[in-house]
C-alpha positions as semicolon CSV with decimal commas, in nm:
position;residue;x (nm);y (nm);z (nm)
1;M;7,252;5,564;0,773
2;S;7,314;5,234;0,558
3;E;7,298;5,075;0,888
4;Q;6,935;5,158;0,991
5;K;6,765;5,066;0,621
6;T;6,915;4,700;0,692
7;D;6,742;4,681;1,054
8;T;6,466;4,720;0,910
9;S;6,423;4,479;0,591
10;A;6,497;4,223;0,866
11;D;6,236;4,325;1,098
12;A;5,989;4,238;0,807
13;D;6,096;3,934;0,655
14;S;6,089;3,824;1,019
15;G;5,698;3,934;1,072
16;T;5,618;3,787;0,668
17;V;5,724;3,428;0,862
18;L;5,492;3,504;1,118
19;A;5,233;3,593;0,863
20;R;5,264;3,247;0,654
21;R;5,316;3,035;1,034
22;R;4,921;3,153;1,091
23;R;4,766;3,099;0,779
24;L;4,969;2,807;0,843
25;L;4,796;2,711;1,191
26;I;4,430;2,825;1,073
27;V;4,443;2,594;0,759
28;V;4,529;2,292;0,994
29;A;4,258;2,398;1,213
30;A;3,965;2,415;0,960
31;G;4,042;2,066;0,869
32;A;4,053;1,960;1,171
33;V;3,732;2,069;1,272
34;L;3,649;1,935;0,880
35;L;3,774;1,558;0,956
36;S;3,568;1,547;1,286
37;A;3,266;1,632;1,138
38;G;3,257;1,366;0,845
39;G;3,401;1,168;1,180
40;I;3,080;1,231;1,381
41;G;2,835;1,212;1,030
42;A;2,958;0,884;1,028
43;A;2,877;0,740;1,342
44;T;2,525;0,893;1,321
45;M;2,470;0,679;0,988
46;V;2,700;0,386;1,092
47;K;2,415;0,160;1,294
48;S;2,389;-0,200;1,429
49;P;2,080;-0,407;1,293
50;A;1,948;-0,485;1,645
51;E;1,964;-0,068;1,659
52;R;1,851;-0,022;1,346
53;A;1,547;-0,243;1,439
54;A;1,427;-0,076;1,680
55;S;1,440;0,243;1,549
56;Q;1,224;0,109;1,330
57;G;0,922;-0,089;1,533
58;P;0,708;0,131;1,701
59;P;0,732;0,330;2,075
60;P;0,766;0,129;2,432
61;A;0,427;0,079;2,540
62;D;0,215;0,297;2,775
63;V;0,024;0,178;3,058
64;L;-0,330;0,326;3,135
65;T;-0,429;0,354;3,426
66;A;-0,690;0,595;3,621
67;P;-0,783;0,617;3,990
68;V;-0,999;0,456;4,239
69;E;-1,239;0,710;4,373
70;H;-1,432;0,704;4,670
71;R;-1,788;0,928;4,585
72;V;-2,158;0,888;4,528
73;L;-2,164;0,738;4,175
74;E;-2,506;0,865;3,993
75;D;-2,605;0,731;3,605
76;S;-2,743;1,014;3,386
77;V;-2,931;1,095;3,096
78;V;-2,906;1,369;2,888
79;L;-3,162;1,529;2,608
80;R;-3,277;1,850;2,423
81;G;-3,594;2,100;2,574
82;T;-3,764;2,358;2,481
83;V;-3,858;2,622;2,776
84;Q;-4,193;2,684;2,744
85;A;-4,534;2,841;2,883
86;D;-4,643;2,585;3,111
87;Q;-4,997;2,678;2,951
88;T;-5,043;2,766;2,514
89;S;-5,431;2,853;2,431
90;E;-5,534;2,884;2,120
91;I;-5,803;3,196;2,098
92;T;-6,068;3,091;1,894
93;A;-6,358;3,269;1,750
94;V;-6,658;3,147;1,970
95;S;-6,957;3,333;1,818
96;G;-7,009;3,563;1,533
97;G;-6,970;3,868;1,766
98;G;-7,180;4,061;2,012
99;G;-7,453;4,260;2,021
100;D;-7,619;4,443;1,745
101;A;-7,358;4,341;1,493
102;V;-7,483;4,128;1,178
103;R;-7,140;4,016;1,030
104;A;-6,805;3,932;1,280
105;V;-6,507;4,168;1,152
106;V;-6,196;4,206;1,375
107;T;-6,244;4,569;1,462
108;R;-5,910;4,654;1,665
109;T;-5,582;4,443;1,757
110;P;-5,423;4,600;2,048
111;L;-5,135;4,334;2,094
112;R;-4,841;4,260;1,834
113;E;-4,686;3,954;1,838
114;G;-4,399;3,940;2,153
115;A;-4,573;4,180;2,363
116;T;-4,683;4,141;2,734
117;V;-4,986;4,042;2,835
118;R;-5,166;4,148;3,154
119;A;-5,478;4,045;3,354
120;G;-5,761;4,278;3,215
121;S;-5,634;4,300;2,882
122;V;-5,794;4,351;2,572
123;L;-5,648;4,062;2,354
124;V;-5,864;4,086;2,017
125;E;-6,158;4,288;1,963
126;I;-6,461;4,167;1,686
127;S;-6,724;4,396;1,568
128;G;-6,642;4,610;1,862
129;R;-6,665;4,339;2,140
130;P;-6,375;4,326;2,393
131;L;-6,168;3,957;2,443
132;F;-6,022;3,996;2,789
133;A;-5,771;3,809;2,946
134;L;-5,844;3,700;3,224
135;P;-5,663;3,512;3,542
136;G;-5,807;3,118;3,569
137;T;-5,777;2,760;3,542
138;L;-6,158;2,636;3,448
139;P;-6,219;2,714;3,046
140;A;-6,495;2,960;2,934
141;Y;-6,784;2,739;2,872
142;R;-7,106;2,860;2,929
143;D;-7,252;3,240;2,950
144;L;-7,243;3,355;3,292
145;K;-7,563;3,558;3,377
146;P;-7,701;3,680;3,705
147;G;-7,803;3,442;3,933
148;A;-7,598;3,153;3,791
149;R;-7,349;2,941;3,977
150;G;-7,076;2,692;4,013
151;A;-6,670;2,704;3,998
152;D;-6,645;2,951;3,694
153;V;-6,847;3,186;3,893
154;A;-6,623;3,166;4,144
155;Q;-6,335;3,198;3,922
156;L;-6,444;3,516;3,784
157;Q;-6,527;3,679;4,128
158;R;-6,167;3,638;4,243
159;A;-6,023;3,763;3,872
160;L;-6,249;4,075;3,919
161;D;-6,158;4,139;4,317
162;G;-5,765;4,127;4,191
163;L;-5,855;4,389;3,962
164;G;-6,005;4,593;4,200
165;H;-6,351;4,547;4,120
166;G;-6,455;4,322;4,492
167;S;-6,793;4,121;4,485
168;A;-6,788;4,043;4,823
169;A;-7,172;4,123;4,871
170;D;-7,196;3,793;4,693
171;E;-7,165;3,450;4,862
172;E;-6,908;3,276;4,665
173;G;-6,966;3,113;4,332
174;V;-7,350;3,293;4,338
175;F;-7,378;3,519;4,023
176;G;-7,550;3,877;4,255
177;A;-7,610;4,174;4,285
178;G;-7,271;4,234;4,380
179;T;-7,044;4,059;4,092
180;K;-7,298;4,273;3,857
181;R;-7,144;4,582;3,981
182;A;-6,826;4,443;3,982
183;L;-6,879;4,318;3,638
184;T;-7,037;4,600;3,501
185;A;-6,714;4,832;3,698
186;F;-6,454;4,626;3,508
187;Y;-6,620;4,686;3,155
188;A;-6,630;5,016;3,197
189;S;-6,297;5,041;3,311
190;R;-6,238;4,946;3,048
191;G;-6,424;5,162;2,755
192;Y;-6,732;4,915;2,714
193;E;-7,046;4,799;2,852
194;P;-7,111;4,473;2,938
195;L;-7,428;4,288;2,686
196;P;-7,720;4,300;2,907
197;A;-7,885;3,904;3,012
198;G;-8,217;3,909;2,941
199;A;-8,212;3,889;2,500
200;D;-8,563;4,124;2,549
201;G;-8,389;4,400;2,655
202;G;-8,578;4,384;3,007
203;A;-8,965;4,407;2,883
204;E;-9,020;4,113;3,056
205;L;-8,878;4,274;3,397
206;T;-9,072;4,614;3,258
207;A;-9,386;4,397;3,242
208;A;-9,399;4,287;3,642
209;Q;-9,282;4,554;3,758
210;R;-9,604;4,714;3,627
211;A;-9,755;4,381;3,794
212;V;-9,671;4,461;4,111
213;T;-9,815;4,773;4,129
214;Q;-10,144;4,669;3,963
215;A;-10,170;4,411;4,268
216;E;-10,026;4,646;4,514
217;R;-10,341;4,862;4,399
218;A;-10,587;4,559;4,366
219;W;-10,477;4,499;4,754
220;E;-10,553;4,851;4,878
221;D;-10,900;4,846;4,722
222;A;-10,993;4,509;4,824
223;P;-11,267;4,484;5,146
224;K;-11,159;4,288;5,347
225;G;-11,199;3,918;5,389
226;K;-11,151;3,666;5,177
227;E;-11,109;3,915;4,864
228;K;-10,857;4,114;5,053
229;T;-10,681;3,791;5,124
230;R;-10,690;3,705;4,781
231;A;-10,550;4,010;4,692
232;A;-10,294;3,996;4,920
233;E;-10,184;3,619;4,795
234;D;-10,189;3,788;4,399
235;L;-9,947;4,064;4,464
236;A;-9,696;3,842;4,712
237;A;-9,660;3,591;4,375
238;A;-9,578;3,933;4,148
239;R;-9,318;4,056;4,396
240;A;-9,181;3,748;4,417
241;E;-9,141;3,685;4,036
242;L;-9,011;4,070;3,989
243;A;-8,744;3,982;4,225
244;A;-8,681;3,631;4,017
245;L;-8,696;3,874;3,647
246;A;-8,497;4,108;3,861
247;A;-8,233;3,880;4,036
248;A;-8,185;3,733;3,662
249;D;-8,108;4,097;3,478
250;G;-7,866;4,283;3,439
251;P;-7,463;4,241;3,302
252;M;-7,311;3,890;3,152
253;L;-7,045;3,780;3,087
254;P;-7,038;3,593;2,736
255;A;-6,739;3,321;2,686
256;A;-6,711;3,455;2,305
257;E;-6,548;3,807;2,521
258;V;-6,352;3,603;2,854
259;A;-6,010;3,325;2,787
260;F;-5,894;3,259;3,149
261;L;-5,528;3,197;3,143
262;R;-5,319;3,058;3,407
263;G;-5,059;3,271;3,520
264;F;-4,948;3,692;3,430
265;P;-4,733;3,817;3,231
266;A;-4,844;3,582;2,915
267;R;-4,726;3,681;2,591
268;V;-4,869;3,723;2,193
269;D;-4,689;3,391;2,044
270;R;-4,881;3,458;1,728
271;L;-5,118;3,689;1,545
272;R;-5,294;3,509;1,295
273;T;-5,546;3,815;1,186
274;R;-5,661;4,157;1,109
275;V;-5,863;4,490;1,158
276;G;-6,091;4,357;0,883
277;A;-6,077;4,036;0,882
278;E;-6,414;3,821;0,902
279;T;-6,396;3,588;1,145
280;A;-6,525;3,248;1,135
281;A;-6,661;3,036;1,509
282;G;-6,415;2,794;1,550
283;A;-6,168;3,003;1,361
284;E;-5,818;3,048;1,526
285;F;-5,648;3,396;1,539
286;L;-5,411;3,439;1,819
287;T;-5,193;3,200;2,031
288;V;-5,133;3,292;2,387
289;S;-4,867;3,152;2,635
290;A;-4,909;3,157;3,014
291;G;-4,791;3,058;3,299
292;D;-4,519;2,949;3,488
293;L;-4,219;2,905;3,217
294;V;-4,163;2,462;3,243
295;V;-3,958;2,252;2,965
296;Q;-4,072;2,029;2,703
297;G;-3,818;1,732;2,597
298;E;-3,840;1,395;2,437
299;L;-3,687;1,127;2,487
300;G;-3,503;0,823;2,286
301;P;-3,703;0,463;2,314
302;E;-3,393;0,341;2,437
303;Q;-3,390;0,588;2,733
304;H;-3,738;0,539;2,842
305;D;-3,706;0,277;3,070
306;L;-3,440;0,454;3,288
307;I;-3,643;0,757;3,351
308;R;-3,954;0,787;3,561
309;A;-4,133;1,091;3,743
310;G;-3,993;1,269;4,026
311;Q;-3,612;1,199;3,912
312;H;-3,380;1,518;3,993
313;V;-3,310;1,727;3,685
314;E;-3,048;1,990;3,569
315;I;-3,173;2,257;3,339
316;L;-2,858;2,395;3,165
317;S;-2,911;2,683;2,867
318;E;-2,598;2,675;2,613
319;A;-2,649;3,000;2,524
320;T;-2,612;3,199;2,813
321;G;-2,472;2,972;3,042
322;A;-2,766;2,948;3,338
323;T;-2,814;2,668;3,511
324;A;-3,151;2,584;3,717
325;E;-3,307;2,232;3,907
326;G;-3,578;2,060;3,838
327;T;-3,791;1,784;3,872
328;L;-3,914;1,535;3,649
329;A;-4,306;1,569;3,635
330;T;-4,482;1,366;3,345
331;V;-4,311;1,112;3,100
332;S;-4,533;0,964;2,837
333;D;-4,620;0,577;2,872
334;E;-4,723;0,571;2,445
335;A;-4,415;0,710;2,181
336;N;-4,509;1,022;2,017
337;Q;-4,670;0,903;1,626
338;D;-4,529;1,243;1,451
339;D;-4,240;1,190;1,251
340;G;-4,136;1,485;1,231
341;G;-4,100;1,558;0,909
342;E;-4,103;1,922;0,947
343;G;-3,784;1,924;1,195
344;D;-3,462;1,752;1,231
345;G;-3,513;1,527;1,528
346;D;-3,348;1,865;1,762
347;G;-3,663;1,791;2,004
348;A;-3,527;1,372;2,039
349;G;-3,322;1,238;2,318
350;E;-2,933;1,213;2,224
351;G;-2,853;0,880;2,105
352;S;-3,275;0,828;2,043
353;G;-3,347;0,563;1,752
354;G;-3,547;0,637;1,433
355;G;-3,887;0,522;1,639
356;G;-4,079;0,760;1,828
357;G;-3,961;0,942;2,083
358;Y;-4,170;1,011;2,448
359;R;-4,242;1,334;2,599
360;V;-4,124;1,438;2,912
361;L;-4,240;1,784;3,142
362;V;-3,975;1,945;3,365
363;K;-4,111;2,177;3,636
364;P;-3,779;2,394;3,750
365;V;-3,800;2,407;4,125
366;K;-3,732;2,800;4,106
367;R;-3,890;3,012;3,876
368;L;-3,660;3,029;3,562
369;P;-3,675;3,399;3,403
370;A;-3,846;3,507;3,172
371;E;-3,567;3,566;2,863
372;L;-3,522;3,162;2,866
373;A;-3,855;3,121;2,677
374;G;-3,808;2,962;2,324
375;Q;-3,492;2,881;2,457
376;D;-3,346;2,516;2,358
377;V;-3,194;2,402;2,672
378;R;-2,967;2,085;2,757
379;L;-3,118;1,867;3,020
380;T;-2,928;1,615;3,263
381;V;-3,154;1,367;3,427
382;T;-2,975;1,175;3,698
383;A;-3,144;0,790;3,616
384;G;-3,031;0,674;3,958
385;S;-2,784;0,726;4,225
386;S;-2,589;0,489;4,497
387;R;-2,670;0,501;4,859
388;G;-2,403;0,706;4,978
389;K;-2,039;0,725;4,907
390;V;-1,835;0,372;4,728
391;L;-1,525;0,290;4,581
392;I;-1,586;0,327;4,169
393;V;-1,329;0,260;3,908
394;P;-1,344;0,285;3,490
395;V;-1,612;0,044;3,380
396;A;-1,304;-0,065;3,124
397;A;-1,075;-0,187;3,505
398;I;-1,328;-0,461;3,538
399;S;-1,166;-0,787;3,387
400;A;-1,248;-1,144;3,400
401;G;-0,990;-1,409;3,500
402;A;-0,966;-1,767;3,337
403;D;-1,152;-1,860;3,677
404;G;-1,445;-1,650;3,629
405;K;-1,352;-1,369;3,864
406;T;-1,381;-1,034;3,810
407;V;-1,105;-0,858;3,924
408;V;-0,910;-0,487;3,859
409;T;-0,568;-0,439;3,810
410;V;-0,403;-0,184;4,097
411;Y;-0,062;-0,072;3,963
412;G;0,173;0,062;4,211
413;A;0,492;0,219;4,236
414;G;0,841;0,057;4,034
415;G;0,562;-0,117;3,769
416;Q;0,434;-0,383;4,032
417;R;0,047;-0,496;3,941
418;R;-0,125;-0,703;4,169
419;R;-0,509;-0,841;4,108
420;T;-0,770;-0,790;4,306
421;E;-1,124;-0,967;4,330
422;V;-1,403;-0,707;4,327
423;A;-1,795;-0,750;4,309
424;T;-1,939;-0,451;4,136
425;G;-2,250;-0,273;4,240
426;T;-2,406;0,093;4,022
427;E;-2,300;0,139;3,775
428;G;-2,316;0,502;3,558
429;D;-2,135;0,740;3,338
430;G;-1,887;0,487;3,247
431;F;-1,811;0,392;3,655
432;V;-1,925;0,095;3,812
433;A;-1,907;0,072;4,197
434;V;-1,661;-0,164;4,352
435;R;-1,617;-0,392;4,678
436;P;-1,277;-0,542;4,748
437;L;-1,352;-0,977;4,817
438;S;-1,154;-1,223;5,011
439;G;-0,943;-0,987;5,195
440;G;-0,799;-0,815;4,875
441;R;-0,709;-0,491;4,946
442;L;-0,825;-0,203;4,729
443;R;-0,878;0,206;4,872
444;A;-0,907;0,546;4,675
445;G;-0,645;0,680;4,539
446;D;-0,470;0,329;4,397
447;R;-0,450;0,370;4,042
448;V;-0,601;0,064;3,854
449;I;-0,494;-0,033;3,456
450;V;-0,796;0,098;3,216
451;G;-0,547;-0,001;2,919
452;V;-0,270;-0,021;2,740
453;A;-0,200;0,265;2,473
454;G;0,159;0,290;2,201
455;R;0,104;-0,010;2,021
456;E;-0,101;-0,012;1,678
457;G;-0,406;-0,197;1,673
458;E;-0,446;-0,151;2,121
459;G;-0,698;0,035;2,273
460;A;-0,791;0,140;2,588
461;G;-0,969;-0,195;2,690
């Protein structure tokens, strides 16, 4: 028993020694780590004067390059425009009312602002009389009555025929019996009766009819000879007068009851009246837009010399992303004198100065969708173009040497640089066409130096 206890005590002493050795080893290792870290930190903080100067200076310069391209070079001008109808008409009161009205009062407004106007629609009713919208390019400048002739009569005949009321019996441009029937039928289809062409209500025609009856009786009762001959002459004259009066009698289309618009459907842009309001001759009470959509824009003075009619235009709706192709139809030769006091200059070309702008009209190649009406759009006009594909470089790549030669510097593999003399051509959108001279080598894909970046005060030039 005593021997066993002695062995156990020896084992305990041995374990204690081992634990102490392990702790000592851990302490030594930790100390080594701390000394190593301190050495590393000291090494990073100790720098030579040259290293300190390098760390405080600017980074190494980077050469900026751009590729030589082979393509058609186009010069473009960008401006703003507004999509609107080809025709905007201010509808005014032409007279003080029709029929037996004693004053001109608005009695009906069937359309509201933004409403669609179709051919044959009633725009407004004044003193019980309608104002129709009909297709046509000639403005209504006179009352059209039976017997009238002219291009405006032909326009009326075409408009009525398009609404299903043909006047084929009449010669084109002649207000005859066929046009009378067509006009009467059109008014009836809209719930109205046309005004009579004669101011006397047909009294003169009735009198002429009686004169013919009397002349017929006188001819029948006249004996043969001179009296019979004279009676026949009187009858012929009475009949001729009756025919003339009959031709001039019938319905008419007053200028106050029609507005000719270039295209349909049209749209009511503004309504300035209401039922019960009195109207005076010349008062504007309705604005209607009609015809195909076009784009109205304005150039800045510095852009005017770059633009001419016939140039290609790209139309971009930034609101919807829709694009369309167009042609510059007209460019004003005179600056707009409006100082734009009510606006903020949105209609002017980008970059325009303080002077008056020049109005331009862009007609789309294909009809623009109706939802673009009233939108502000971006117009990009192709002001110039090379005849075919050419080598082009950024304008910043062109430099002039001490010898006066125009050159570009090609940046090759390994940083090698090669100066190539070139002749310049068409310029546009920041690029210029170039042609190597004196046997110089330049091809698409080569990279040319356009500037140096990375040093304070140095740019891409």
